[in-house]
C-alpha positions in Angstrom: 53.3 65.3 110.2 55.9 63.5 112.4 54.4 62.9 115.8 50.9 62.3 114.5 48.7 59.7 116.6 47.6 57.2 114.4 44.2 55.7 115.5 42.3 54.5 112.3 44.0 53.1 109.1 42.5 52.6 105.8 43.4 49.4 103.8 43.0 49.8 99.7 43.2 46.6 98.4 42.1 43.6 100.0 44.2 40.6 98.2 46.7 38.9 99.9 48.5 41.6 101.1 46.0 44.1 102.0 44.4 41.3 104.1 47.3 40.5 105.9 48.2 44.4 106.5 44.2 44.6 107.8 45.0 41.6 110.2 48.1 43.5 111.6 46.5 47.0 112.1 43.6 45.5 114.2 46.0 43.4 116.1 47.8 46.5 116.9 44.6 48.0 118.3 43.6 50.4 115.5 40.2 51.0 113.4 40.6 49.7 110.2 38.3 50.6 107.3 39.2 48.6 104.0 38.1 49.0 100.2 38.4 46.7 97.5 36.5 46.9 94.0 35.9 43.1 93.5 32.9 41.3 94.1 33.0 39.5 97.6 35.8 41.4 98.7 34.5 42.0 102.2 33.2 38.4 102.9 36.9 37.3 101.8 38.5 39.9 104.0 36.6 39.1 106.9 37.2 35.5 106.7 41.0 35.7 106.0 41.4 38.3 109.2 39.5 35.7 111.1 41.8 32.9 110.1 45.0 34.9 110.8 43.8 35.9 114.1 44.7 33.1 116.3 48.5 33.6 115.2 48.4 37.1 116.2 47.1 36.0 119.4 50.2 34.0 120.0 52.4 36.6 119.0 50.6 39.3 121.3 47.7 41.6 120.7 47.6 45.3 121.4 45.1 46.8 123.9 42.0 47.1 122.2 42.6 44.9 119.4 39.3 43.4 118.2 37.9 42.0 114.8 34.9 44.2 115.5 37.1 47.1 114.7 37.1 46.5 110.9 34.9 48.0 108.5 34.4 48.2 104.7 33.8 51.3 102.6 32.1 51.2 99.1 34.8 53.6 97.8 38.5 54.4 98.4 37.4 58.1 99.3 34.7 56.8 102.1 37.8 54.4 103.1 39.8 57.4 103.8 37.6 60.0 105.0 38.8 59.6 108.6 42.1 58.1 107.8 45.4 59.0 109.8 47.5 56.4 107.6 46.6 54.6 104.1 48.1 51.6 103.4 47.7 50.8 99.5 48.0 47.2 98.2 46.5 47.4 94.8 47.8 45.7 91.5 51.5 46.6 90.2 50.4 48.9 87.4 51.9 52.3 87.5 48.9 53.7 85.5 46.5 52.4 88.1 48.3 53.4 90.9 49.1 56.9 89.8 45.2 57.4 89.4 44.3 55.7 92.6 46.8 57.8 94.6 45.6 61.0 92.8 42.2 60.2 94.1 43.5 59.3 97.7 45.7 62.4 98.1 42.6 64.7 96.8 40.2 63.0 99.6 42.3 62.0 102.8 42.9 64.3 105.3 45.6 66.7 105.1 47.8 65.1 108.1 47.3 61.6 106.6 50.3 59.6 105.3 49.9 57.7 102.2 51.9 54.5 101.8 51.9 51.9 99.1 52.9 48.2 99.3 54.4 48.3 95.9 56.8 45.6 95.7 58.9 47.3 92.9 57.5 50.6 91.5 59.3 53.6 92.9 57.5 56.5 95.2 58.2 58.9 92.6 56.4 57.2 89.9 53.3 56.6 92.3 53.2 60.2 93.5 53.3 61.5 90.1 49.6 63.0 89.8 49.3 64.1 93.6 48.9 67.7 94.5 50.4 66.6 97.9 52.8 64.2 96.9 55.1 65.2 100.0 53.1 62.8 102.0 53.5 59.7 99.7 55.9 56.7 100.7 56.3 53.1 99.8 55.9 51.1 102.7 56.9 47.5 101.3 56.2 44.6 103.4 57.3 40.8 103.0 54.4 38.3 102.5 52.7 37.7 104.8 52.8 41.1 106.9 50.8 39.6 109.8 53.7 37.7 110.7 56.9 38.8 108.7 58.1 41.8 110.4 60.3 43.2 107.7 59.0 46.5 105.9 61.4 48.7 103.7 60.2 52.4 103.5 61.4 54.9 100.9 60.3 58.4 99.7 60.1 59.7 96.6 61.7 62.6 94.8 59.1 65.0 96.6 58.7 63.3 99.6 58.8 65.0 102.8 61.5 63.3 105.1 59.3 63.8 108.1 56.5 61.7 106.7 59.2 59.3 106.0 60.1 59.2 110.0 56.7 59.3 110.8 56.0 56.1 108.6 59.0 54.3 110.1 57.7 55.4 113.8 54.1 54.0 112.7 55.4 50.6 111.5 58.0 50.3 114.9 54.6 50.9 117.0 53.1 48.1 115.2 56.0 45.6 116.0 57.4 45.6 112.6 61.2 46.1 111.8 61.4 49.0 109.2 64.5 49.8 107.1 65.0 53.2 105.5 66.2 53.2 102.1 68.2 56.3 101.4 67.6 55.9 97.4 64.7 54.4 95.3 65.6 51.0 93.7 63.3 49.1 91.4 62.5 46.2 93.6 63.8 48.0 96.6 66.4 46.1 98.5 65.1 42.7 100.2 63.5 42.0 96.5 66.7 42.6 94.8 68.6 40.3 97.1 66.1 37.7 96.6 66.3 38.2 92.8 70.2 37.8 93.0 69.7 34.4 94.9 66.5 33.3 92.4 68.9 34.1 89.2 71.7 31.9 90.5 69.0 28.9 91.2 67.4 29.2 87.9 70.9 29.1 86.2 72.0 26.2 88.5 69.0 24.2 87.3 69.0 25.4 83.5 72.8 24.1 83.6 71.4 20.8 85.1 73.9 21.0 87.9 71.3 20.2 90.7 67.5 19.8 91.0 65.0 22.1 91.8 64.2 20.1 95.1 68.0 20.3 95.7 68.0 23.9 95.5 65.5 24.3 97.8 67.3 21.8 100.3 70.5 23.7 99.7 69.0 26.9 101.3 66.3 25.6 103.7 68.9 22.7 105.2 72.1 25.3 104.8 72.4 29.3 105.0 68.8 29.5 105.3 68.6 28.4 108.8 71.2 31.3 110.0 69.5 33.8 107.6 66.7 33.5 110.0 68.7 34.7 112.7 71.3 37.0 111.2 72.0 38.5 107.9 74.3 37.9 105.2 77.1 40.3 106.5 77.0 39.3 110.3 77.0 35.5 109.1 79.7 36.2 107.1 81.5 37.9 109.9 81.3 34.9 112.4 82.5 32.8 109.8 85.7 34.7 110.0 86.7 33.3 113.6 88.5 36.1 115.8 89.5 37.9 112.7 85.8 38.3 111.6 84.8 39.9 108.4 88.2 41.4 107.8 89.8 38.1 107.9 87.2 36.5 105.8 87.9 39.3 103.1 91.6 39.2 103.5 91.9 35.5 102.7 88.5 34.7 100.7 87.8 37.9 98.9 89.6 37.0 95.7 88.0 33.5 95.4 84.4 35.2 96.5 85.1 37.6 93.3 86.0 34.6 91.0 82.5 33.0 92.3 80.8 36.3 91.3 82.4 36.2 87.9 81.2 32.8 87.3 77.6 33.5 88.3 74.9 33.1 85.3 72.7 35.1 83.8 69.8 32.7 82.5 66.8 34.0 80.8 63.5 32.4 81.6 62.9 30.4 78.6 59.8 28.5 78.0 61.8 25.4 78.7 63.3 26.5 81.8 59.8 27.7 83.1 58.3 24.1 82.3 61.5 22.5 84.1 61.2 24.8 87.4 57.5 24.3 87.5 57.8 20.4 87.0 60.7 20.4 89.7 58.2 22.4 92.2 55.4 20.2 91.3 57.6 16.8 91.9 59.2 18.4 95.4 55.6 19.2 96.6 54.2 15.5 95.2 52.6 13.6 98.1 52.5 16.5 100.6 49.3 18.5 101.6 50.1 22.1 100.5 47.7 23.9 103.1 49.1 21.3 106.1 52.3 22.7 104.8 52.0 26.2 105.0 50.1 25.9 108.3 53.4 24.2 109.7 55.4 26.8 108.3 53.7 29.4 109.8 53.6 27.6 113.1 57.4 27.6 113.2 57.9 30.9 111.7 55.5 32.0 114.8 57.9 30.6 117.5 61.3 31.7 115.6 59.6 35.2 115.8 58.9 34.8 119.6 62.1 33.5 120.4 63.9 36.6 118.5 62.0 38.8 120.3 63.1 37.3 123.6 66.8 37.3 122.4 68.6 40.7 123.2 71.9 39.3 122.2 70.5 39.5 118.5 70.7 42.8 116.8 
């Protein structure tokens, strides 16, 4: 399957993630046929893709990119009939995905890659009922996929490595930044990294060390600014000056281990859940949520454009 030209993509499931994927594929100059069983799904999809289009224009459209290349099918089988690549973004329920992928595998063209956007299920679970499990991968994006370039790609126990190569090449051509996972893990990699931060954030709030708003401020006005440019290892390396990461580990390795040992293991009790929700509500008081998200996306687009032009960054 490696090298298979991809001209048509089927988007299965048109919630927030599927809609964003559809916009990305259209911006990449591809034909997109979507399917979702919900009432009114087609109207919501077209409206959302149209709303994303101005941001995609700012990032740069591929030759042939057009909203007119979006179609909507009445069944998943119809959607995938002529697809070279399938991106599924349905609910995170293993039984549902297994049955859906059984149907997709039975009807998709033999050379089509079947990818799931699953944020936590493994491809081995997803491909369990497929006759041709070798073409099933997870291609997990980050929200919103039409803006955030990361895609985590991982195959299951019966996935052909050439299919993984093909998926990575496709996402790369689309302007994404795929990473290849050598092992299956619940939550993949980036969600697990987020989960580690969330765990300590909830722990600190639960202990009463700091407010929800101050947790957000600690990241948004601190390390989060650097993390938008370089990852945790490179940032740690730069903190060591001329000695780099080796110097940091030689001098701060033991204190770092002591911090790890002191990290919390909170449980999401009703009290902690309510504290977190109330804290977010207080943090947002007086703000226009839609305006905040729109402004966030505008700044994100500028950051993406600046990063794309910065050849000095990895």
